[in-house]
C-alpha angles and dihedrals in degrees: 000000000000115000097240114147093200094054117078124199120238118227090255092052091048092051091049091049090051091053106031105017129105120266090263092050092049092048091049092051092046090052092050092048091048089051091053092045092053096044122131125200089214088070088062105035138029133200135192135218092275091056096253110153126205137174116244118241112270091244089055095053111090117235093246090056093047089054090054094055113103099177141354119199124183117188120186113230135172090261095049133278121335108218125203121183119184117194126201113267110275094194092055091049091049091047092052091048092047091049092048091052092047096247093130097048114109093218096050117123113263091237090065096048126088116264118260121200119218117215119198116195120202123192125219118290110253113219118205121207138174122226114228128186114233095202096240091113094058119111118247115246 
């Protein structure tokens, strides 16, 4: 994987680099995927109490957040600019990282897999009882 900032990897190229690439290529792809997985839209945009949204200045957006941006679209309207920011898919990045580390493999050791909590629900205990007459309600003869 050549270190060219203008060239972006496709998902297929990233997967191939994770499997067949050199150690440096694999590490670079893992770092990029981790950057996408940890991205936060608040690093790119801000909003105030009235709900007005604005893009942060480029110099104010950290490099890791800029790498996670897929697309920015600004459309002029009568009310101002409509801003759309699309980030790279976090779930896909997490899935690729999990697969690469063997967390999604069925035969992986349990120590390497994410923890899963088991929740056991128990309903109320039903008590059964038998109604008996004590004879105090009988009429006297």
